[in-house]
N, C-alpha and C positions, 0 to 999 in steps of 0.2 A: 533688908538684904544689903550688905556692904558692897561698895563699888567693886572691890576685888572679886567678890563672889559673883557679881553680875557678869564680869568679864569671863570668868571661868565657866559659868553656866552657859553663856552665849557661845563660847568655843565648842562645847560638847553638843549644844543644841544644833549648831550648824552641821555637825556630823549626822545627827538624827534627821535633819532636813535633807541631807544627801541620800539617806536611806529612803525617805519619802519619795524623792525624785526617782529612785530605782523602782519603787512600787508603781509610780506613775507610768514609767516606761514599760512595765509588765502588765499594764491594764488594771491594776488594783487601785483601790481607794488609797491615795498617797499619804500614808501615815508611817513615820519612821521612829525607831526606838534604838537606844543603846544602853548598855549597863556598864557603869564605870566603877571599878573596885581596885584598890591598892595601886593607884596612880596609872591605871591602864584600862583600856576598853576590853572587856572580857566577853561581851556579847553585843550583837547588832542585828537588826532585821527590819524588814518592811512588811506591811500587811500582805497576807497571802491566802486569804480564805477562798478566793476564786480559783487560783492556780492549783492549790492543794486540795480543793473540794473539802475543806475542813473549817467549820464555823469557829473553831478555837484558834485559828492561825492568825491571830492579831499580832501586830508588831511587838507589843510588850511581851506577850507570851513566848513568842519565838526568840526574842532577845534574852529573856530570862532562862529559857531552855539551853540556849547556847552558852550562856554564862555559867550555868550549873555544871554543864559538861566540862567547860574549860577549867573550873576550879575543883571539880570532883566532889561537889556537895550541892544538895538542893537548897540549902540555906545560903542566902546571899547577904548575910549579915555584914553591915558596913557599906553596902553597895548603894549607888545612886542610879536610879532609872530615869533616863531622859526620854521623853516622848513628845512628838509634835502636837498631839491633840489629847485633851483630857480623857483619861481612861474610862472605860465602861465598867459596869459592876463585876463582870467576870475577871477583868484584868486587875481591878482593885483587890478582889479576893485573892488572886494569885500572888499579888505583891505582899499581902499580909502573910500568907503561908510561906513565902520565900524569905520573909524577914528583911525586905528592902528597907534601908534606913531613910532614904530621901527620894522623893518623887519630884522631878522638875518637868513641867509641861509647858507647851507653847500656848495654844489657844484653848479656851473653854469650849465644851461641846454641849450646846443648849438642849439637844434632844436626848442624848444617851449618856452624857457625862455623869459619873457617879462619885466624883470627888468634891466638886464645888457647885455644879450646876443644878442637878436634880436631886441628888442624894449625896450625903457626906459619909460615904461608906467607910472611909478610913478613920472617921472620928466616932464610930459607934462605940458605946461605952463598954460593951462586953468583950471586945478584943483584948488579948493580952500583949499586943504589939502595936506600937505607935509609929507612924511614918510622918516625917517632916514633909511638908508640901510647899513647893515654890511654883507659882503659876505665872503665866504671862511673859515667859522668856522667849524673845523673838516671836511674839504673839502675831503681829501683822503678817509676817512671812508664813507662819504655820497655818493661819486661817486662810490666807490667799491661795495656797497650793490646793487645799481641799475645795474651796469655793470654785476655783477655776476648773477643777476636775468635773464637778457636778454641772457647772454651767455648760461645759463642752458636751456633756452627755444628754442634755435636754434638747 
């Protein structure tokens, strides 16, 4: 990744971290996401499965839903999804269906991560869409907010 890309990715990941902090304030697991397309943020969200009583209300899903409504198309071709924690299998599948072009994530998720940690769902050979993956952007901050959340709950 080029230095200019690193700076750009860090800028948008900071906004995803802001979303994670909003989730923390709401009592949710602090994961934030945003969708960037055509030089603008078209969707942003934090985890809300507890608040919405919806197991699919992950930050990535909610951000992609908002982005799809904003552009009037369920296909998010050319979009970059920023998320503070490595996506799960459900979110990875949704990214493929949405035709996300690039995934940028903060920290790996050793238990349920489905991009690099436990399963490489985006690299399965039978998919007809490929997503570029950039991991480890603001990794320490992304990991710390989640670890602090769980430490406080124990």
